[in-house]
C-alpha positions as CSV (number, residue, x, y, z in Angstrom):
1,M,-12.2,12.4,75.4
2,K,-8.8,14.1,75.1
3,N,-6.9,15.3,78.2
4,Q,-6.5,19.0,77.7
5,K,-3.4,19.3,80.0
6,M,-0.2,20.3,78.1
7,Y,2.6,18.3,79.5
8,E,6.0,20.0,80.2
9,A,9.5,18.8,80.9
10,D,9.2,19.2,84.7
11,D,6.1,17.0,85.0
12,Q,6.6,13.6,86.4
13,M,6.7,10.9,83.7
14,I,4.5,8.6,85.8
15,S,1.7,11.3,85.9
16,L,1.9,11.6,82.2
17,I,1.3,7.8,81.7
18,R,-1.2,7.6,84.5
19,D,-3.3,10.3,82.8
20,N,-2.8,8.9,79.3
21,Y,-2.0,5.1,79.4
22,N,-2.3,4.9,75.6
23,I,1.0,6.7,75.1
24,L,2.8,3.6,76.6
25,Q,3.3,2.5,73.0
26,S,5.1,5.8,72.2
27,L,7.7,5.2,75.0
28,G,9.1,2.2,73.1
29,G,9.2,4.2,69.9
30,F,11.5,6.7,71.6
31,G,13.6,4.0,73.3
32,L,12.4,4.9,76.8
33,S,12.3,2.1,79.3
34,L,10.0,1.7,82.3
35,G,11.3,1.8,85.8
36,F,11.8,5.6,86.1
37,G,10.3,6.0,89.5
38,D,9.1,9.6,90.2
39,K,11.5,11.3,87.8
40,T,10.5,14.1,85.6
41,V,10.1,13.9,81.8
42,R,13.3,15.9,81.5
43,Q,15.3,13.6,83.8
44,V,14.1,10.4,82.1
45,C,14.8,11.8,78.7
46,E,18.3,13.1,79.7
47,E,19.2,9.8,81.4
48,Q,18.1,7.7,78.4
49,K,19.5,10.2,75.8
50,V,16.2,11.1,74.1
51,D,15.5,14.7,73.0
52,C,13.0,15.9,75.5
53,Y,11.4,18.6,73.3
54,T,10.7,16.2,70.5
55,F,9.3,13.6,72.9
56,L,6.9,16.1,74.4
57,A,6.0,17.5,70.9
58,V,4.8,14.0,69.8
59,V,3.1,13.3,73.2
60,N,1.2,16.6,73.3
61,F,0.2,16.3,69.7
62,T,-1.0,12.7,70.2
63,I,-3.0,13.6,73.3
64,N,-4.3,17.1,72.5
65,G,-3.5,17.7,68.8
66,Y,-1.2,20.5,70.0
67,T,1.7,21.7,67.9
68,D,4.2,24.3,69.1
69,V,4.5,26.4,65.9
70,D,6.7,29.0,67.5
71,N,9.4,26.4,68.4
72,E,9.3,23.9,65.6
73,E,12.9,24.5,64.8
74,R,13.8,22.8,68.1
75,L,12.6,19.4,66.8
76,S,15.3,16.8,66.6
77,L,14.9,15.1,63.3
78,P,17.2,12.1,64.2
79,T,15.0,11.5,67.3
80,L,11.8,11.8,65.3
81,L,13.2,9.5,62.6
82,H,14.2,6.9,65.3
83,Y,10.6,7.1,66.7
84,L,9.0,6.5,63.4
85,K,11.3,3.6,62.6
86,A,10.7,2.0,65.9
87,S,7.0,2.4,65.5
88,H,7.1,0.6,62.2
89,D,9.1,-2.3,63.9
90,Y,6.5,-2.5,66.7
91,Y,3.5,-2.5,64.3
92,L,4.9,-4.9,61.7
93,G,6.9,-7.1,64.0
94,F,4.5,-7.4,66.9
95,Q,1.0,-5.9,66.5
96,L,0.0,-7.4,63.1
97,P,1.1,-10.9,64.0
98,F,-0.5,-10.6,67.4
99,I,-3.9,-9.7,66.1
100,R,-3.8,-12.4,63.5
101,K,-3.1,-15.0,66.2
102,E,-6.1,-13.6,68.1
103,L,-8.3,-14.0,65.1
104,E,-7.1,-17.6,64.5
105,D,-8.0,-18.5,68.1
106,A,-11.3,-16.7,68.0
107,L,-12.6,-18.0,64.7
108,D,-14.2,-21.4,64.0
109,K,-11.7,-23.2,61.7
110,T,-14.5,-25.2,60.1
111,D,-16.4,-22.1,59.0
112,N,-15.5,-21.0,55.4
113,L,-16.4,-17.4,56.4
114,A,-13.7,-17.5,59.0
115,M,-11.1,-18.4,56.4
116,L,-12.2,-15.5,54.3
117,I,-11.9,-13.2,57.2
118,L,-8.3,-14.3,57.7
119,K,-7.6,-13.7,54.0
120,L,-9.1,-10.2,54.3
121,Y,-6.9,-9.5,57.3
122,D,-3.8,-10.8,55.4
123,E,-4.6,-8.5,52.5
124,Y,-4.8,-5.5,54.9
125,A,-1.5,-6.5,56.6
126,R,0.2,-6.8,53.2
127,E,-0.9,-3.3,52.2
128,I,0.3,-1.9,55.5
129,R,3.7,-3.6,55.1
130,M,4.1,-2.2,51.6
131,H,3.2,1.3,52.8
132,M,5.7,1.2,55.7
133,R,8.4,-0.5,53.6
134,Y,8.2,2.3,51.1
135,E,8.8,4.8,53.8
136,E,11.7,2.8,55.1
137,K,13.4,2.3,51.7
138,T,12.7,5.7,50.2
139,V,11.5,8.3,52.6
140,F,13.7,7.6,55.6
141,P,17.0,7.3,53.6
142,Y,16.1,10.6,51.9
143,V,15.6,12.3,55.2
144,E,18.9,10.9,56.5
145,S,20.6,12.4,53.5
146,L,19.1,15.7,54.2
147,I,20.3,15.5,57.8
148,E,23.8,14.9,56.4
149,N,23.4,18.1,54.2
150,Q,23.0,16.1,51.0
151,S,20.0,17.3,48.9
152,S,18.3,15.3,46.2
153,V,17.0,16.8,42.9
154,S,14.9,13.7,42.1
155,Y,12.8,13.5,45.3
156,D,11.2,15.7,47.9
157,I,8.9,15.3,50.8
158,D,5.9,16.7,48.9
159,T,6.2,13.7,46.5
160,Y,5.6,11.5,49.6
161,S,3.0,13.7,51.1
162,K,0.8,13.6,48.0
163,H,0.5,9.9,48.2
164,H,0.5,9.5,52.0
165,S,-2.8,8.1,53.2
166,Q,-3.9,5.8,55.9
167,I,-4.8,2.3,54.6
168,D,-7.9,1.4,56.6
169,K,-10.7,0.4,54.2
170,K,-10.0,-3.3,54.5
171,L,-9.8,-3.0,58.3
172,K,-13.2,-1.3,58.5
173,E,-14.6,-4.0,56.2
174,L,-13.2,-6.7,58.5
175,K,-14.6,-5.2,61.6
176,N,-18.1,-4.8,60.1
177,I,-18.1,-8.4,58.9
178,I,-17.2,-9.7,62.3
179,I,-19.8,-7.6,64.1
180,K,-22.6,-8.3,61.6
181,Y,-22.2,-11.8,60.3
182,L,-20.3,-14.0,62.8
183,P,-22.6,-15.6,65.3
184,S,-20.8,-18.0,67.6
185,D,-20.8,-19.8,70.9
186,E,-20.1,-17.9,74.2
187,L,-16.3,-18.7,74.2
188,H,-15.7,-17.7,70.6
189,N,-17.9,-14.6,71.1
190,N,-15.7,-13.5,74.0
191,Q,-12.6,-14.1,72.0
192,L,-13.9,-12.2,69.0
193,T,-15.0,-9.3,71.3
194,A,-11.5,-9.1,72.8
195,T,-9.9,-9.2,69.3
196,L,-12.2,-6.5,68.1
197,Y,-11.2,-4.3,71.0
198,D,-7.6,-4.7,70.1
199,I,-8.3,-4.0,66.4
200,Y,-10.1,-0.7,67.4
201,N,-7.2,0.3,69.7
202,N,-4.6,-0.4,67.0
203,E,-6.7,1.4,64.4
204,D,-6.5,4.5,66.7
205,W,-2.7,4.0,67.1
206,L,-2.2,3.8,63.3
207,M,-4.3,6.9,62.8
208,Q,-2.2,8.8,65.4
209,H,1.0,7.5,63.8
210,S,-0.2,8.8,60.4
211,K,-1.1,12.2,61.9
212,V,2.3,12.5,63.5
213,E,3.8,12.0,60.1
214,D,1.5,14.5,58.4
215,H,1.6,17.3,61.0
216,I,5.0,17.0,62.6
217,F,7.4,14.9,60.4
218,I,6.5,16.2,56.9
219,P,6.5,19.9,57.9
220,A,9.9,19.4,59.7
221,I,11.3,17.9,56.5
222,R,9.9,20.8,54.4
223,R,11.7,23.2,56.6
224,L,14.9,21.2,56.3
225,E,14.6,21.0,52.5
226,H,14.1,24.8,52.3
227,K,17.1,25.4,54.5
228,T,19.3,22.9,52.6
229,R,18.3,24.3,49.2
230,Q,18.9,27.9,50.3
231,N,22.4,26.8,51.4
232,D,22.9,25.1,48.0
233,V,21.9,28.3,46.2
234,S,24.3,30.3,48.2
235,V,27.2,27.9,47.6
236,K,26.6,27.8,43.9
237,I,26.3,31.6,43.7
238,S,29.5,32.0,45.7
239,N,31.3,29.6,43.4
240,M,30.1,31.5,40.4
241,I,31.2,34.8,41.8
242,N,34.6,33.5,42.7
243,K,35.1,31.9,39.3
244,N,34.0,34.9,37.3
245,S,35.4,37.8,39.2
246,E,38.9,38.6,37.9
247,S,39.3,41.9,39.7
248,N,41.1,42.4,43.1
249,E,39.7,45.9,43.6
250,T,37.8,46.4,46.8
251,I,34.2,47.6,46.8
252,S,33.9,50.7,48.9
253,D,31.2,51.2,51.6
254,R,29.5,53.8,49.4
255,E,29.5,51.4,46.4
256,K,27.9,48.8,48.7
257,D,25.2,51.3,49.6
258,V,24.6,51.8,45.9
259,I,24.4,48.0,45.3
260,I,21.9,47.6,48.1
261,S,19.8,50.4,46.7
262,L,19.8,48.9,43.2
263,V,18.8,45.5,44.6
264,Q,15.9,47.1,46.3
265,G,14.7,48.4,42.9
266,M,15.6,52.1,43.2
267,S,16.2,54.3,40.2
268,N,19.4,56.4,39.8
269,K,17.4,59.5,41.0
270,E,16.0,57.6,44.0
271,I,19.5,56.4,45.0
272,A,20.8,59.9,44.7
273,D,18.1,61.3,47.0
274,H,18.5,58.4,49.4
275,L,22.3,58.7,49.7
276,C,22.3,62.6,49.4
277,I,24.6,62.5,46.3
278,S,24.2,63.7,42.7
279,I,22.8,61.5,39.9
280,N,26.2,61.8,38.1
281,T,27.9,60.4,41.2
282,V,25.5,57.5,41.3
283,I,26.3,56.8,37.6
284,T,30.0,56.9,38.4
285,H,29.6,54.5,41.3
286,R,27.6,52.1,39.1
287,R,30.3,52.2,36.4
288,N,33.0,51.5,38.9
289,I,31.0,48.7,40.4
290,A,30.5,47.1,37.0
291,R,34.3,47.4,36.3
292,K,35.4,46.0,39.6
293,L,32.9,43.1,39.7
294,Q,32.5,42.4,36.0
295,I,28.8,42.3,36.7
296,H,26.5,44.5,34.5
297,S,22.9,43.3,35.3
298,A,20.6,43.9,38.2
299,A,20.2,40.1,38.6
300,G,24.0,39.7,38.8
301,L,24.2,42.5,41.5
302,T,21.4,40.8,43.4
303,I,23.4,37.6,43.5
304,Y,26.5,39.4,44.6
305,A,24.6,41.2,47.4
306,I,23.2,37.8,48.6
307,V,26.5,36.0,48.7
308,N,28.3,38.9,50.5
309,N,25.5,39.3,53.0
310,L,24.5,42.8,51.9
311,V,20.9,41.6,51.7
312,D,19.0,38.6,53.1
313,I,18.4,35.7,50.6
314,S,15.0,35.1,52.2
315,A,13.9,38.6,51.1
316,V,14.8,38.0,47.5
317,K,12.8,36.1,44.9
318,L,15.3,33.8,43.1
């Protein structure tokens, strides 16, 4: 049953762990070491140089499924990326080999079924490794390039999201076989029971890891992609304007008002009424704007208005 408490930066770290011991594995992912006494979450994170908000975002999501949609921009992507990489290292480097060793010790080596179980486990482990290595070789470097303000036209996070799924069919099959078909002596039975308990725990861990990627990591990358691509559009538009504009004449405040009105889709008459001027004056302003900017289309004026902060790019369909 989930603990419904939402943990905050001023809560003691020890109380967080005491209430939810299963997040101990998350501490290592963030690079947080034990031995923090009665310090608060904020104090521990500051001393060990971990972004406190991102740590609590993952912890509260893991414990309660809670996401702070109003403050998602506060997430530290470098911290989140470090957490996911460290989690991979933990699972591939420690947990998979540890469970295999448990299975070896618990199974009767003279039983052919035992050898098939080990083979099934190795197939599961291979699929997990392939899945995580793909993220490490493709997804994580892509995210690092985004953090460095380098966008990619050949890849995006939705490409990864569409194929992101938990690999657990073989693990479920393995558990069922052990439970249903492996009678053994008391010693081996105790060892198998302990191994099954670890398998269930790590299945839960892997499911939570996958959910953190789906509900925190992927949405954060989508936001960064959107922001990066907006910036790219603005830079390209600015370069185009600077390259094509040959006039040094300044656009007057009234002409700017006319441009804004045109971008908003107003007709000449509507602009005249809005600005309290005649239609002929609107036409004169439009002629002067076209001459000064060498821009004659509504789309071109929209681009100019975006680049020069006359209108917000987010309000314009590009």
